[in-house]
C-alpha positions in Angstrom: 0.0 0.0 0.0 1.3 3.4 -0.9 1.8 5.9 1.9 0.2 9.2 0.9 0.2 11.9 3.5 -1.1 14.9 1.5 -4.1 15.3 -0.7 -6.2 18.1 -2.1 -10.0 17.5 -2.6 -13.0 19.5 -3.7 -16.2 19.2 -1.7 -19.6 20.5 -2.7 -22.6 20.4 -0.3 -26.0 19.6 -1.7 -28.3 22.2 -3.3 -31.5 22.9 -1.5 -34.7 21.7 -3.1 -37.1 24.1 -4.8 -40.3 25.3 -3.2 -43.4 24.7 -5.4 -46.7 26.4 -6.3 -49.7 24.3 -5.4 -53.4 24.9 -4.3 -55.7 22.8 -2.4 -58.5 21.3 -4.5 -60.4 19.1 -2.0 -64.1 18.3 -2.4 -65.3 19.2 1.0 -62.9 22.2 1.6 -65.0 25.3 0.7 -62.0 27.7 0.6 -59.0 26.1 -0.9 -55.7 28.0 -0.7 -52.0 27.9 -1.5 -50.4 24.7 -0.3 -47.0 24.5 -2.0 -44.4 23.0 0.3 -40.8 24.0 1.0 -37.8 22.3 -0.5 -35.6 20.1 1.6 -32.2 21.2 2.8 -29.1 20.0 0.8 -26.8 17.5 2.4 -23.7 18.6 4.3 -20.2 17.3 3.8 -18.4 16.0 6.9 -15.0 14.5 7.5 -14.8 11.6 10.0 -11.6 10.2 11.5 -11.3 6.4 11.1 -8.8 4.4 13.1 -8.7 1.8 10.3 -7.2 4.1 7.8 -3.4 4.8 7.8 -3.0 6.9 4.6 -4.7 9.4 2.3 -4.3 7.0 -0.6 -8.0 6.9 -1.4 -7.9 10.6 -2.4 -5.3 9.9 -5.0 -8.0 8.4 -7.2 -11.1 10.4 -6.1 -10.9 14.1 -5.5 -14.4 15.4 -6.1 -17.1 14.8 -3.5 -20.7 16.0 -3.9 -23.4 15.6 -1.3 -27.0 14.8 -2.4 -29.4 17.6 -3.1 -32.6 18.3 -1.2 -35.9 17.2 -2.8 -38.5 19.8 -4.0 -41.5 20.5 -1.9 -44.8 18.8 -2.3 -48.5 19.7 -2.2 -50.4 20.1 1.0 -47.5 22.0 2.5 -45.3 18.9 2.4 -41.6 19.7 2.9 -39.2 17.9 0.6 -36.8 15.4 2.0 -33.4 16.8 3.0 -30.3 15.4 1.2 -28.3 12.9 3.2 -25.1 14.0 4.7 -21.9 12.9 2.8 -19.4 11.5 5.3 -15.8 11.2 4.0 -13.5 9.0 6.1 -9.9 10.1 6.8 -7.1 8.7 9.0 -6.7 9.9 12.6 -4.2 12.7 12.6 -5.5 14.5 9.5 -5.3 18.3 9.5 -7.8 20.1 7.3 -7.0 23.5 5.7 -8.6 25.8 3.2 -6.4 25.2 0.2 -6.7 28.8 -1.0 -5.9 30.6 2.3 -4.1 27.9 4.3 -6.4 28.5 7.3 -6.7 25.5 9.6 -10.3 24.3 9.7 -9.8 21.4 12.0 -7.6 18.6 13.3 -9.1 15.1 13.4 -7.1 13.2 16.0 -9.6 11.0 17.7 -11.5 8.1 16.1 -15.1 9.0 15.3 -14.4 12.8 15.5 -16.3 14.7 12.8 -15.7 18.0 11.1 -18.3 19.7 8.9 -16.5 21.2 5.9 -19.4 22.3 3.7 -23.0 23.1 4.6 -26.0 22.2 2.4 -28.1 24.9 0.8 -31.4 26.0 2.3 -34.5 24.7 0.7 -36.7 27.1 -1.3 -40.1 28.4 0.0 -43.4 27.1 -1.4 -46.2 29.5 -2.2 -47.9 28.7 1.1 -45.4 31.1 2.6 -46.7 34.0 0.6 -50.4 33.9 1.6 -51.5 37.3 2.8 -54.7 39.4 3.1 -53.8 41.1 -0.1 -52.8 38.0 -2.0 -55.1 35.0 -1.3 -53.7 33.0 -4.2 -50.0 33.6 -4.5 -48.2 32.0 -7.4 -44.7 32.8 -6.0 -42.1 30.3 -4.8 -38.3 30.3 -4.5 -35.6 28.1 -5.7 -33.3 26.2 -3.3 -29.9 27.7 -2.4 -26.7 26.2 -3.7 -24.6 24.3 -1.1 -21.1 25.5 -0.1 -18.2 24.5 -2.2 -14.6 24.4 -0.9 -11.2 23.3 -2.0 -9.5 21.5 0.9 -5.9 20.5 1.7 -5.6 17.4 3.8 -2.3 16.7 5.6 -1.7 13.6 7.6 0.6 13.8 10.6 1.2 10.6 12.4 0.0 10.1 15.9 3.1 8.8 17.5 4.4 9.7 21.0 8.1 8.8 20.2 9.9 9.7 16.9 13.2 8.1 15.9 15.3 10.4 13.8 18.8 10.3 12.3 20.7 10.2 9.1 20.1 7.4 6.6 21.6 4.1 7.8 21.7 5.1 11.4 19.7 1.9 12.2 16.2 3.5 12.8 14.3 0.8 11.0 16.2 -2.0 12.7 15.5 -0.4 16.1 11.8 -0.1 15.6 11.7 -3.6 14.3 13.4 -5.0 17.4 11.3 -2.9 19.8 8.0 -3.6 18.2 6.2 -5.9 15.8 6.8 -3.5 12.9 8.5 -5.0 9.8 10.0 -2.2 7.8 12.2 -2.7 4.8 15.8 -2.8 5.9 19.0 -2.7 3.7 22.4 -1.2 3.8 21.9 1.5 1.2 20.7 5.1 1.8 17.0 5.9 1.9 15.9 2.3 2.4 13.0 3.8 4.4 10.8 5.7 1.9 7.8 6.1 4.2 7.4 6.5 8.0 7.0 3.2 9.9 4.9 2.9 12.9 5.4 0.3 15.7 3.7 -0.2 19.0 6.1 -0.7 21.9 4.6 -2.2 25.1 4.8 -0.1 28.2 5.6 -1.6 31.6 1.8 -1.3 32.4 1.0 -3.4 29.3 -0.4 -0.5 27.3 1.2 0.4 24.0 3.1 3.5 23.0 3.4 4.3 19.3 7.0 4.8 17.9 7.6 6.3 14.5 10.7 5.7 12.4 11.1 8.9 10.3 12.9 8.5 7.0 16.5 9.7 7.0 17.2 13.4 7.1 20.1 15.0 5.2 21.6 18.4 5.0 19.0 20.7 3.4 16.0 18.5 4.3 14.0 21.4 5.7 14.4 23.2 2.3 13.3 20.1 0.3 16.5 18.1 -0.1 16.2 14.3 0.1 13.2 12.7 1.7 13.2 14.3 5.1 11.3 17.4 4.2 8.3 15.3 3.2 8.2 13.6 6.6 9.4 16.2 9.1 5.8 17.1 9.7 5.2 13.6 11.2 7.3 14.4 14.2 5.4 17.6 15.1 3.0 15.6 17.3 5.6 13.5 19.1 6.3 14.1 22.7 9.8 12.7 22.6 12.5 12.3 20.0 15.3 9.6 19.9 18.2 10.9 17.9 20.0 7.8 16.7 23.6 7.9 15.4 25.9 5.4 13.8 28.8 4.6 16.0 30.8 3.5 13.0 30.5 6.8 11.2 33.8 8.7 10.7 32.0 12.0 11.0 29.9 11.3 14.1 29.9 14.9 15.5 29.1 16.4 12.1 26.3 13.8 11.7 24.8 15.0 14.9 25.0 18.6 13.9 23.3 18.0 10.5 20.1 16.5 12.0 19.9 19.1 14.8 20.4 21.9 12.3 17.5 20.6 10.2 15.2 20.5 13.3 16.0 24.1 14.0 15.6 25.1 10.3 12.2 23.4 10.0 10.8 25.3 13.0 7.6 24.4 14.9 9.8 24.2 18.0 11.1 20.8 17.0 14.5 21.7 18.4 12.9 22.3 21.8 11.3 18.8 21.9 12.5 16.5 24.6 15.2 14.3 23.2 17.4 11.3 23.9 20.7 10.7 22.1 21.6 7.1 21.3 24.7 5.7 19.8 23.8 2.6 17.7 26.0 -0.2 16.3 28.3 -0.1 19.3 29.7 -3.6 18.3 31.6 -1.9 15.5 34.0 -0.1 17.9 36.5 -1.2 20.6 35.5 -0.3 24.1 38.1 2.5 24.4 37.2 4.1 21.1 33.5 3.8 21.9 34.0 5.5 25.3 35.8 8.4 23.6 33.2 8.7 20.9 30.4 8.8 23.5 32.2 11.4 25.6 32.7 13.7 22.6 29.1 13.3 21.6 27.9 14.0 25.2 30.0 17.1 25.3 28.5 18.4 22.1 24.9 17.6 22.8 24.9 18.3 26.5 23.0 15.1 27.1 23.8 11.6 28.3 24.6 9.3 25.4 22.9 5.9 25.5 24.9 3.1 24.0 22.9 0.5 22.1 23.0 -2.1 19.4 19.7 -2.6 17.7 21.0 -5.6 15.7 22.4 -7.3 18.7 19.7 -6.2 21.1 22.1 -4.6 23.5 21.2 -1.6 25.7 17.6 -1.6 24.7 16.2 -2.0 28.2 18.2 1.0 29.3 16.9 3.0 26.3 13.3 2.1 27.0 13.7 2.9 30.7 14.9 6.4 29.6 11.9 6.7 27.2 9.4 5.8 29.9 11.1 8.2 32.3 10.9 11.1 29.8 7.2 10.3 29.1 6.4 10.2 32.8 5.5 6.5 32.7 6.4 4.5 35.8 8.5 1.3 35.1 7.8 -1.9 36.9 
C-alpha cells in the first residue's frame, strides 16, 4: 500500500430543493388555498476520523465529493426530504485546511471525530409562505440555495508519541523492528525507508506506545532536499525524539549537527522537543574508542549518550527505561 500523507480535494454540499406552487382542491374544503411546500435542505459534507485508515491513498483516485441535493417540496405543504449528509473517512491525525488561504479548519485526532466542511443549501419556499390578506392565491415560490463548495488541503501527521530520527543508515528501521512488531524494509543503502514506519512498543503497564521511524534526514532537508522534508511534519505531534547515530561513522559529530540543524531550520519548535541521544552499532568499535566517541558526543549535545546495538539487542532496556522516564511512565 502506498503511503500518501497529503491530498487536495474539492467538496460541494447539496443544493436545497425548490419550493413549489400548489393549491388545495379538495371536495369538502370550501375555501382552498395555497399549499405549496418548501424544498428540503441540501446534504452537508463531513469528514470523519477512522482508526482503520493509515494513509490518504483513497484521495489519489477520487478528488471530487458532492453531497446529495434536497428534494423539491410537495402539495399540502409537504416539505421535501433533505439530502443525506456525505461522510468522508480520513485517517486519525489528519489536518484540514482551506487550500486557498491555508487557514486551519480542523484537526481530526480521535477516532469518530467529525468536522463539517461544507453546509448544504437552504430549501426554497413554497407559495404557502406568501399567503396574505392582499394576495389570497400567491403563485410565487423560490428556488433552493446552492450548497457550499470548498477546496480542501488534507495533511496527515502521524499520531506517535516517540519519533526516531537520524541520518540514513543510522539503524532506525532496525531499532523499531526490534522494539515492536513492525516489519520495515531494511537494507544497507541510503533511503531504504521511503515512508514513516509505525510500531507499538509495550509499556511496563502493558499498554502500547506508538513509535515512528522517520525517513532519514540529510543536510537541506528542511528546504526540500532528500526525503526528510516530506516527513518532518510527522514528528510535530511527538512528545519525545530519539536521535539515533551510527557509532561506525567517521563524521559522528558532524552527523549530529546536521540533524539538529534541520530540526531548527524546520521550525515548529522541534529543536525544543525533549530528546534522547543514542549511539547505535556499538559492536563496531573497541571499548576505548567507543567510550571516547560517546564522551565527545555527550560534550557536544549536552545530554547523556545511551549506548545500544539494535541488531544485537544490546542496551535496549536502558533505552526504553529512559523513554518511559521522559514520558512520565512508571516502570515496573
